[in-house]
C-alpha positions as CSV (number, residue, x, y, z in Angstrom):
1,M,0.1,0.2,0.0
2,D,1.3,3.4,-0.9
3,A,1.7,5.2,2.4
4,S,1.7,8.7,0.7
5,K,-2.0,8.1,-0.1
6,L,-3.4,7.3,3.1
7,N,-5.0,9.7,5.6
8,A,-3.8,10.2,9.2
9,S,-5.9,7.8,11.1
10,E,-5.1,5.3,8.3
11,L,-1.5,6.0,8.8
12,F,-1.3,5.0,12.6
13,N,-3.1,1.9,11.8
14,S,-1.0,0.8,9.1
15,C,2.9,1.7,10.1
16,I,4.7,0.2,12.7
17,V,4.2,2.1,16.2
18,W,7.3,1.9,18.3
19,D,7.7,2.7,22.0
20,A,11.1,3.1,22.8
21,H,10.4,2.5,26.7
22,C,7.6,2.1,29.0
23,G,8.0,3.0,32.4
24,I,6.5,-0.3,34.0
25,D,8.5,-0.9,37.4
26,P,10.3,-4.3,37.5
27,Q,8.0,-6.1,40.0
28,L,6.6,-9.7,40.7
29,P,4.0,-10.6,39.1
30,P,4.7,-8.5,36.0
31,D,2.6,-5.5,35.3
32,M,0.5,-7.0,32.3
33,S,-2.2,-4.5,32.5
34,S,-0.1,-1.7,31.5
35,L,1.2,-4.0,28.6
36,E,-2.2,-4.6,27.6
37,R,-3.3,-1.3,27.3
38,I,-0.2,-0.3,25.2
39,R,-1.1,-3.2,22.9
40,K,-5.0,-2.1,22.7
41,A,-3.9,1.2,21.9
42,G,-2.4,0.1,18.6
43,F,1.5,-0.2,19.2
44,T,3.4,-2.6,17.2
45,Y,6.4,-2.9,19.8
46,V,7.5,-1.9,23.2
47,S,10.8,-2.0,25.3
48,T,9.7,-2.7,28.8
49,N,11.8,-2.3,32.2
50,V,12.9,-5.4,33.8
51,G,15.8,-3.7,36.2
52,Y,17.1,-0.3,37.2
53,D,19.6,1.1,39.5
54,V,16.9,1.9,42.4
55,L,16.7,-2.2,42.9
56,P,19.6,-4.7,43.8
57,W,21.2,-5.6,40.4
58,H,20.2,-9.5,40.9
59,E,16.4,-8.9,41.2
60,A,16.4,-8.3,37.4
61,V,16.7,-11.9,36.7
62,P,13.3,-13.1,38.3
63,V,11.5,-10.4,36.6
64,I,12.7,-11.4,33.3
65,G,11.8,-15.0,34.2
66,A,8.3,-14.1,35.0
67,L,8.1,-12.0,32.0
68,R,9.2,-14.5,29.4
69,R,6.6,-16.9,31.3
70,Q,3.6,-14.5,30.6
71,L,4.6,-13.7,27.2
72,R,4.9,-17.4,26.4
73,E,1.3,-18.3,28.0
74,N,-0.2,-15.2,26.1
75,S,1.2,-15.7,22.7
76,D,-2.2,-14.6,21.1
77,K,-1.5,-11.3,22.1
78,Y,2.2,-10.7,22.4
79,I,5.5,-11.8,20.8
80,M,8.9,-12.0,22.4
81,V,11.5,-9.9,20.4
82,S,15.0,-11.5,19.2
83,G,15.4,-9.1,16.1
84,V,13.4,-7.2,13.8
85,K,11.9,-9.8,12.0
86,D,9.5,-10.5,15.2
87,I,8.4,-6.7,15.1
88,L,7.3,-7.5,11.4
89,A,5.6,-10.7,12.2
90,A,3.7,-9.1,15.3
91,K,2.6,-6.4,12.9
92,R,1.2,-8.9,10.5
93,E,-0.3,-10.7,13.2
94,G,-2.0,-7.8,15.2
95,K,0.2,-8.5,18.3
96,L,2.6,-6.6,20.7
97,A,6.2,-7.3,20.1
98,I,8.1,-7.1,23.4
99,S,11.6,-6.8,24.3
100,M,13.3,-5.9,27.5
101,D,15.5,-3.0,28.7
102,I,17.5,-2.2,31.7
103,E,18.0,1.2,33.2
104,G,21.4,1.6,34.6
105,I,24.5,-0.7,34.3
106,S,24.7,-1.4,38.0
107,A,22.7,-4.4,37.2
108,L,25.9,-5.7,35.6
109,D,27.4,-5.9,39.3
110,G,30.7,-4.8,37.8
111,S,31.1,-7.4,35.2
112,V,31.2,-6.7,31.4
113,E,30.4,-10.5,30.8
114,M,26.8,-9.7,32.3
115,V,25.8,-7.8,29.2
116,E,26.0,-11.3,27.3
117,V,24.0,-12.9,30.0
118,F,21.2,-10.3,29.9
119,Y,21.2,-10.2,26.0
120,Q,20.8,-14.0,25.9
121,L,17.6,-13.4,28.1
122,G,16.1,-11.1,25.8
123,V,17.3,-7.5,27.0
124,R,18.0,-5.6,23.9
125,Q,18.4,-2.0,25.0
126,M,20.3,-0.7,28.1
127,S,20.7,2.8,29.6
128,F,23.9,3.5,31.3
129,V,22.6,5.5,34.5
130,Y,19.3,5.8,36.1
131,N,19.6,9.6,37.4
132,L,22.6,9.0,39.8
133,D,26.1,8.5,39.1
134,N,27.4,4.8,38.7
135,L,30.3,2.6,37.8
136,G,29.5,3.6,34.0
137,G,29.4,7.6,34.4
138,G,27.3,10.3,35.5
139,G,23.6,10.7,35.9
140,C,21.1,13.8,35.5
141,H,20.9,14.2,39.0
142,G,24.5,13.3,39.9
143,T,27.8,14.9,38.8
144,N,28.5,16.0,35.4
145,T,31.0,13.3,34.8
146,G,31.7,11.6,31.7
147,L,31.9,7.6,30.6
148,T,34.4,5.8,33.0
149,S,36.8,3.2,31.3
150,F,34.2,0.5,32.5
151,G,31.5,2.2,30.7
152,R,33.5,2.2,27.8
153,D,34.2,-1.5,27.8
154,V,30.3,-2.2,28.4
155,I,29.4,0.1,25.1
156,R,31.9,-2.3,23.1
157,E,30.3,-5.2,24.5
158,M,27.0,-4.0,23.8
159,N,28.0,-3.2,20.4
160,R,29.6,-6.4,19.6
161,L,26.2,-8.3,20.7
162,G,23.7,-5.8,19.2
163,M,22.1,-4.3,22.3
164,I,20.9,-0.9,21.9
165,V,23.3,1.7,23.8
166,D,20.5,4.3,25.8
167,G,21.8,7.6,26.8
168,S,18.6,8.7,28.7
169,H,18.9,9.7,32.4
170,C,22.5,10.4,32.0
171,S,24.7,13.4,32.5
172,A,25.3,15.5,29.4
173,K,28.9,14.7,29.3
174,T,27.9,11.1,29.5
175,S,25.4,11.0,26.8
176,I,27.6,12.9,24.6
177,E,30.6,10.7,24.9
178,M,28.4,7.5,24.4
179,A,27.8,8.8,21.0
180,E,31.4,9.3,20.3
181,V,32.6,5.7,21.8
182,S,29.5,3.6,20.3
183,S,30.4,2.4,16.8
184,K,26.7,1.5,16.1
185,P,24.0,4.5,16.2
186,F,22.7,5.0,19.9
187,V,19.4,6.4,21.3
188,I,18.4,8.7,23.8
189,S,14.8,7.1,24.2
190,L,12.9,9.0,26.4
191,S,13.8,12.5,26.9
192,N,12.6,16.0,26.0
193,S,14.0,19.3,25.2
194,R,15.5,21.1,28.2
195,V,15.4,24.4,26.3
196,L,11.7,24.0,26.3
197,H,11.2,23.1,29.8
198,D,14.4,23.2,32.1
199,H,14.1,19.9,34.2
200,P,17.2,18.0,34.8
201,R,15.7,14.7,33.3
202,N,15.5,16.6,30.2
203,I,18.4,17.0,27.6
204,W,20.3,20.0,26.0
205,D,20.4,20.4,22.3
206,E,24.3,19.1,22.6
207,Q,22.9,15.9,23.8
208,A,20.3,15.6,21.0
209,T,22.6,16.8,18.3
210,A,25.2,14.3,19.3
211,C,22.8,11.4,19.4
212,A,21.6,12.6,15.8
213,A,25.3,13.1,14.5
214,A,25.9,9.3,15.4
215,G,22.6,8.3,13.4
216,G,20.6,7.7,16.5
217,V,17.2,8.9,17.7
218,V,15.6,11.0,20.2
219,G,12.4,9.7,21.6
220,V,10.1,12.5,23.2
221,T,8.4,11.0,26.3
222,G,4.9,11.3,27.9
223,V,5.8,12.4,31.2
224,R,4.0,15.6,32.1
225,L,6.6,16.5,34.7
226,F,9.2,16.4,31.9
227,L,6.9,18.2,29.3
228,A,5.9,21.4,31.0
229,K,5.7,23.1,34.6
230,P,2.6,22.1,36.5
231,D,0.9,25.2,36.0
232,N,0.9,24.7,32.1
233,K,-2.7,23.6,31.3
234,S,-2.0,22.9,27.4
235,P,-3.4,19.5,26.4
236,D,-1.2,16.4,26.5
237,L,-1.2,15.9,22.8
238,D,-0.2,19.7,22.2
239,L,2.9,19.2,24.5
240,L,4.1,16.0,22.7
241,V,3.9,17.7,19.6
242,R,5.5,21.0,20.7
243,N,8.5,18.9,21.5
244,I,8.5,16.7,18.3
245,D,8.3,20.1,16.5
246,Y,11.4,21.2,18.3
247,Y,13.7,18.3,17.5
248,C,12.3,17.7,14.1
249,E,13.7,21.3,13.4
250,L,16.9,20.9,15.7
251,I,18.1,17.4,14.3
252,G,15.6,16.6,11.5
253,P,12.7,14.3,11.6
254,E,14.5,11.2,10.7
255,H,16.0,11.3,14.5
256,V,12.8,11.6,16.3
257,G,10.7,9.0,17.9
258,I,8.5,8.0,20.7
259,G,9.2,6.8,24.2
260,T,6.0,7.1,26.1
261,D,7.2,6.0,29.7
262,F,3.7,5.1,30.1
263,T,2.8,2.8,33.2
264,E,-0.1,2.8,35.5
265,I,1.0,3.5,38.7
266,T,1.0,0.8,41.3
267,S,1.2,0.6,45.1
268,T,4.8,-1.1,44.5
269,M,6.2,1.6,42.7
270,E,4.7,4.3,44.9
271,R,6.5,2.8,48.0
272,R,9.9,2.6,45.9
273,F,9.4,6.3,45.1
274,E,8.9,7.4,48.7
275,N,11.9,5.0,49.8
276,A,14.4,5.8,47.0
277,K,14.3,9.9,47.1
278,D,17.6,10.6,46.4
279,Y,17.0,9.0,42.8
280,W,14.0,11.4,42.8
281,P,15.1,14.3,44.4
282,P,11.9,16.1,46.1
283,E,12.7,19.5,44.5
284,H,12.5,18.2,41.2
285,Y,9.9,15.4,41.7
286,T,6.4,15.0,43.3
287,T,5.2,11.5,44.3
288,G,5.2,8.6,41.8
289,S,1.4,9.3,41.0
290,G,2.3,13.1,40.5
291,L,4.5,12.3,37.5
292,G,1.3,12.8,35.4
293,F,1.9,10.4,32.3
294,V,0.2,11.1,29.2
295,D,-2.2,8.4,29.0
296,I,-1.4,5.8,26.2
297,D,-4.9,6.5,24.5
298,V,-3.7,9.8,23.3
299,Y,-1.0,8.4,21.2
300,P,-3.3,7.1,18.4
301,R,-4.2,11.0,17.7
302,L,-0.7,11.9,17.1
303,A,-0.6,11.2,13.4
304,T,-3.4,13.3,12.5
305,A,-1.8,16.3,15.1
306,L,1.5,15.9,12.9
307,S,-0.4,15.8,9.7
308,D,-2.5,19.0,10.4
309,R,1.0,20.6,11.5
310,G,2.2,19.9,7.6
311,Y,4.1,16.6,8.3
312,S,4.6,14.6,5.5
313,N,3.1,10.9,5.4
314,Q,7.0,9.8,5.3
315,D,7.9,11.8,8.3
316,I,5.1,10.6,10.2
317,I,6.1,6.9,9.3
318,G,9.4,7.5,10.8
319,I,8.4,9.5,13.8
320,L,5.9,6.8,15.0
321,G,8.5,4.0,14.7
322,G,10.3,3.7,11.4
323,N,13.3,5.7,12.8
324,F,13.6,3.7,15.8
325,I,13.2,0.3,13.7
326,R,16.1,1.7,11.6
327,V,18.5,1.9,14.5
328,A,17.5,-1.4,15.9
329,A,18.1,-3.0,12.4
330,L,21.6,-1.8,12.7
331,N,22.1,-3.0,16.3
332,W,20.3,-6.2,16.2
333,E,21.1,-7.6,13.0
């Protein structure tokens, strides 16, 4: 089918819609309700979190095991991703393709060899830092330090295996150096413009341009706390489009995508938020529910909103998923 002849609503339903990261908290049993909502919203692929620096490193493994079982037992709805072919199959079969990611290389417990262990278990993307400095480099709420020698070794191993390097949650210096060290395109999966809204979790233009120069993609994220100040009453869709517009002008539409960070807040997540406030400094965050996730049902209207602003069908296809699948193919295959 010629995509140039489709209207915007048809475009969303016909193309691959890619969520570079949803914020489901790693817990047992896995939060399948959030994944099911993502599937029903029309997404083709999502990368879901199975571990992050807030938790002890070894807790990721049982979460991975439980999620793999859930996907196996619900194969009528989901496909476990090993490569791009699985995402194409999911689109054909009307299923949601799912792979796993880890936020922060503390999960490696100081061992580069653990990268391959997680890869074999299904992890296809890993960000280096979760807000605070770790063995790999600096966090957005830490010091503006760059990559460590261990971090550089981890990137080389990720490149060798075919795991996507993610610069979200990092200090500016760390993410820029990641672009320099990685031999494959890397991503900043879920970070909005700090020029539009000066929150420390957002990124400066230099980080976005470094990512694009390396062939990567920046994912606009749907956390209202990162989209605008609390007193900004603009509709969620307008705030998403505002960031997409900004990045398309800055780095080109071929380097822009979506990383929703969507989840339905659970009591487990609320408790972790309250008990680990060093990762979420109170001067920059409210409680877990106060993050204000853009509802997943908003995203199907994104194609029409972009079309109304003059974006071509080809650009919209790229933003909705084509750009991220290009980077995935260059890494995974």
